[in-house]
C-alpha positions in Angstrom: 78.5 113.4 62.0 79.9 111.3 59.4 81.2 111.9 55.6 81.0 115.3 56.7 82.4 118.1 58.3 81.3 121.4 60.3 83.1 124.8 58.9 84.1 127.2 61.1 85.3 130.5 60.8 88.4 129.4 62.9 89.8 127.6 59.8 90.1 127.8 56.1 87.4 126.2 53.9 90.2 124.3 52.4 91.3 122.3 55.5 87.5 121.4 56.5 87.0 120.1 53.2 90.3 118.0 53.2 89.5 116.7 56.4 85.6 115.8 55.7 87.1 113.9 52.7 89.6 111.8 54.6 86.9 111.4 57.0 84.6 109.6 54.0 87.5 107.7 53.3 88.0 106.2 56.7 84.2 105.8 56.6 84.8 102.6 54.3 87.2 101.1 55.7 86.2 98.1 58.2 86.7 98.7 62.1 90.3 97.4 62.7 91.4 98.0 59.5 94.7 99.3 59.3 95.7 103.0 57.6 99.4 103.8 56.9 99.5 107.4 57.7 102.7 108.9 58.5 103.8 109.9 61.5 102.8 113.0 62.9 105.9 114.8 65.4 104.0 118.1 66.6 105.2 120.4 69.2 102.5 120.8 71.8 101.2 124.1 70.1 101.1 122.1 66.8 99.4 119.4 68.7 97.0 121.8 70.0 96.2 123.5 66.4 95.5 120.1 64.9 93.2 118.8 67.5 90.8 122.5 66.9 90.8 121.3 63.9 89.7 118.0 64.7 87.1 119.4 67.3 85.2 121.1 64.1 84.8 117.6 63.0 84.0 115.0 65.7 82.4 115.3 68.2 84.8 114.3 71.0 88.9 114.7 70.3 91.2 114.1 72.8 95.5 112.9 74.1 95.5 109.6 75.4 98.2 107.7 77.0 97.1 104.3 77.5 99.9 103.3 79.6 98.7 105.5 82.9 95.3 105.8 81.3 95.2 110.0 81.3 93.6 111.9 78.4 94.3 115.6 77.0 91.6 117.7 76.6 91.0 121.2 75.2 89.9 123.6 77.1 87.2 126.3 75.8 90.3 128.5 74.7 92.1 125.5 73.1 94.4 124.6 74.9 95.2 121.1 76.6 94.7 120.2 79.5 94.9 116.8 82.0 91.6 115.5 82.5 90.8 114.2 86.3 89.3 111.5 84.9 90.3 108.1 83.5 90.3 107.7 79.1 87.6 105.1 79.9 85.8 106.8 82.5 85.1 109.6 80.0 82.9 107.1 77.9 80.8 106.2 80.6 82.7 102.8 81.6 84.1 101.2 85.0 86.9 99.4 83.6 89.6 99.7 80.9 88.6 98.7 77.6 89.7 95.4 76.6 90.0 95.8 72.7 92.1 99.4 73.6 92.7 101.0 69.9 94.8 103.6 71.3 96.9 101.1 73.1 97.3 99.2 69.8 97.9 102.4 67.4 100.9 103.0 69.8 102.6 99.4 69.6 102.2 99.4 65.6 102.5 103.3 64.8 99.2 102.7 62.5 95.4 104.0 62.9 93.1 101.7 64.4 89.4 102.0 64.1 86.4 100.6 66.2 82.7 101.0 67.0 81.9 100.4 70.8 79.2 100.4 72.6 78.4 101.7 76.3 75.3 101.1 78.1 72.4 102.4 75.3 75.1 104.9 74.0 77.3 104.0 70.4 80.4 105.3 69.4 82.9 105.5 67.0 86.8 105.9 67.8 89.6 106.7 65.2 93.1 106.2 67.0 96.2 107.3 65.6 99.9 107.4 66.2 101.7 110.6 67.2 104.4 112.0 69.0 103.9 115.4 70.6 107.8 116.8 72.0 109.0 113.2 71.1 106.9 111.3 73.3 104.2 108.7 71.5 100.6 109.0 72.4 97.9 108.4 70.6 95.0 111.0 69.4 91.1 109.6 69.8 89.1 111.2 67.3 85.4 110.3 68.8 81.8 110.5 67.2 78.6 109.2 69.5 76.4 107.6 67.4 72.7 108.0 68.0 71.3 105.0 65.2 73.7 102.4 64.0 71.8 102.7 60.7 73.0 105.9 60.7 76.6 105.2 60.9 76.4 102.2 58.3 73.4 102.5 55.8 73.6 98.7 55.7 73.7 97.6 59.3 69.7 96.6 59.3 70.2 94.5 56.2 73.4 93.1 57.2 71.8 92.0 60.6 69.0 90.9 58.8 71.9 88.5 57.3 73.2 87.7 60.8 70.1 87.1 62.3 69.4 84.5 59.9 73.0 82.9 59.6 72.8 82.6 63.3 69.0 81.1 63.8 70.4 78.8 60.9 73.8 77.8 63.1 71.5 77.5 66.3 68.7 75.5 64.6 72.1 73.1 63.5 73.7 73.2 66.5 70.4 71.5 68.4 70.0 68.8 65.9 73.7 67.9 66.7 73.7 68.1 70.2 70.6 65.9 69.7 72.3 63.5 67.8 75.4 63.4 70.2 72.7 62.8 73.0 71.5 59.7 70.7 74.8 58.5 70.1 76.3 58.9 73.6 72.9 57.0 74.9 73.6 54.6 72.2 77.1 53.9 73.3 75.9 52.9 77.0 72.8 51.0 76.2 72.0 47.6 75.0 70.0 47.6 72.1 68.2 44.3 72.3 67.5 44.9 76.4 67.8 48.4 76.4 69.7 48.0 79.5 73.1 49.6 80.4 75.3 48.4 79.1 79.3 47.6 80.7 80.0 51.1 79.5 76.9 53.0 81.0 78.7 50.9 84.0 81.6 53.0 84.1 80.2 55.8 83.7 77.8 55.3 86.1 80.5 53.7 88.6 81.3 57.1 90.8 77.7 57.7 92.1 77.7 54.0 94.1 80.6 55.2 96.1 80.4 55.8 99.7 76.9 54.3 100.0 75.8 51.2 101.2 74.9 48.9 98.2 73.5 45.6 97.3 75.3 44.0 94.8 73.9 41.3 92.8 75.2 39.3 89.6 72.5 37.2 87.9 73.1 34.1 85.4 70.2 32.8 83.3 70.4 28.7 83.8 71.2 26.6 80.4 70.7 29.5 78.4 71.9 27.9 75.5 69.2 25.6 75.3 66.5 28.1 74.3 68.5 29.1 71.1 69.4 25.0 70.8 65.5 23.9 71.0 63.3 26.7 70.2 65.6 29.6 68.2 67.2 32.7 68.7 64.3 34.3 68.8 63.1 32.3 72.1 66.7 33.1 73.6 66.3 36.7 72.8 62.9 36.7 74.7 64.4 35.0 77.3 66.8 37.8 77.6 64.5 40.7 77.2 61.9 39.5 80.0 64.5 39.0 82.6 66.1 42.5 82.0 62.8 44.1 82.1 61.9 42.6 85.5 64.8 43.8 86.7 64.4 47.4 85.9 61.3 47.2 86.7 62.2 46.2 90.2 65.4 48.0 90.9 65.4 50.8 88.5 66.6 51.2 85.0 69.7 53.1 85.8 70.4 50.4 88.2 70.8 47.0 86.0 72.9 46.6 83.5 74.0 43.8 80.9 77.3 42.4 81.8 77.8 40.3 79.0 75.7 37.4 77.5 73.0 36.1 79.4 74.4 37.9 82.7 73.2 40.9 84.2 74.3 43.1 87.0 72.4 44.9 89.6 73.8 47.6 92.2 71.3 49.1 94.6 71.4 51.1 97.2 69.0 49.8 99.5 68.8 48.1 102.8 69.1 44.6 103.3 65.2 44.0 104.3 64.3 46.4 101.0 66.5 44.3 99.2 64.9 41.3 100.5 61.6 42.2 99.5 62.3 42.7 96.3 64.1 39.7 95.4 60.8 37.9 96.6 58.8 40.1 93.7 61.6 39.2 91.3 61.8 35.3 91.6 58.0 35.6 91.3 57.7 37.5 87.9 61.0 35.4 86.9 58.6 31.8 87.5 55.9 33.1 85.4 57.9 34.0 82.2 56.0 32.1 79.3 58.6 31.1 76.4 57.0 30.3 73.0 57.8 26.6 72.5 59.3 26.2 75.8 57.9 23.4 78.7 58.8 25.8 81.5 59.8 28.9 82.8 63.8 29.9 82.8 65.4 30.1 85.9 68.5 32.4 87.2 71.3 32.3 89.8 71.7 34.9 91.8 74.8 36.0 93.8 74.2 39.1 96.0 76.6 40.8 98.1 75.6 43.3 100.9 78.2 45.9 102.2 79.4 49.7 102.4 81.5 50.8 99.3 84.6 53.4 100.4 86.0 53.2 97.4 85.8 51.9 93.8 88.3 49.0 94.1 85.8 48.2 96.7 82.9 48.1 94.2 84.8 46.4 92.2 86.0 43.4 94.6 82.0 43.6 95.3 81.4 42.8 92.1 83.8 39.7 92.1 82.4 38.7 95.0 78.9 38.5 93.6 80.1 36.7 90.7 81.9 34.1 92.6 78.3 33.5 94.9 76.5 33.6 91.5 78.3 30.5 90.0 78.3 28.7 93.1 74.7 28.8 92.9 74.8 27.9 89.3 76.7 24.7 89.9 74.2 24.0 92.7 71.4 24.5 90.4 73.1 21.6 87.6 73.1 19.3 90.5 69.9 19.9 92.6 67.9 21.9 89.4 64.0 22.7 91.0 65.1 23.3 94.3 63.7 27.3 94.6 66.5 27.9 98.1 69.5 27.3 95.8 68.6 29.8 93.4 70.2 32.8 95.7 73.2 33.0 97.8 73.6 36.5 99.8 76.3 37.1 102.1 78.3 40.4 103.7 80.9 41.4 101.8 84.2 40.8 103.1 87.1 42.4 101.7 89.1 38.8 102.9 86.9 36.7 100.6 89.1 35.4 97.9 91.7 34.5 100.7 89.1 31.9 102.3 88.1 30.3 99.3 88.5 26.7 98.6 
């Protein structure tokens, strides 16, 4: 019952009216708002009398010690007795309240209020610091609320407002998450070829560890000539065509634009699988048509096959493949047009740098 009191012949009408008026004042305060009440220091008999008065207004009245979670109730004769249940169990909870207003009341000696929901039941709880026979307690005044709209008339309208605000914020959050995904993708994707870039390689690096891999570095031979002779559009066309062939054959998540006209492929493939796919790559590269150019472009491919047991091993495999790619590139400058000079493939050797000429 909110803002009213049930008349009882055991109390003076003036006391009940005063109590109801006090309750009405408390109703307009927000949950958790502090009331600056004087401290009650009562004897046990006086406490029983005070609790009997409050029992005529509230559904439940009890005296609580939050430290050991015990509660004292009034028996049918209006005398205090210790409940066999913990204070939180009396509300139907299985664990102590995390926002215990009685604990707060004892800490700051002020009144605290809240509305709590347990299952399908709603409770209004008001906790006030009191002393009985010189010992600190909290007196809890509890009402069962059948319908929140009966407790707070503005509840329905406020819930509509909050739902509208929530829907708006959720929409904004969805847009923000989408933009963040787009920015994340842009940060790791080359805008021209739509291939993963060096940042994308850093994100993907760990997925290749502890796998048998084929690591391949690719360079477009004499790339500068396409820009110089045929214009930058022709150069961009060559880059896009090379990138799309590599992504089509090896998968777009395994291919990276390493820089300029260089590409990196890291694939979890057997040697036989890789050899078969490389035939497709060389065939498709040989059929690239470039506006204004007399011949299809050529590439230099340096490949290393081995087991990447760590990040450092994978880095060394990339370095070794890059070295072989430049070896092929140097050969192509002398013997351009020899198909067999396009690809060099070796097994990974952790001591490969020590064996360089």
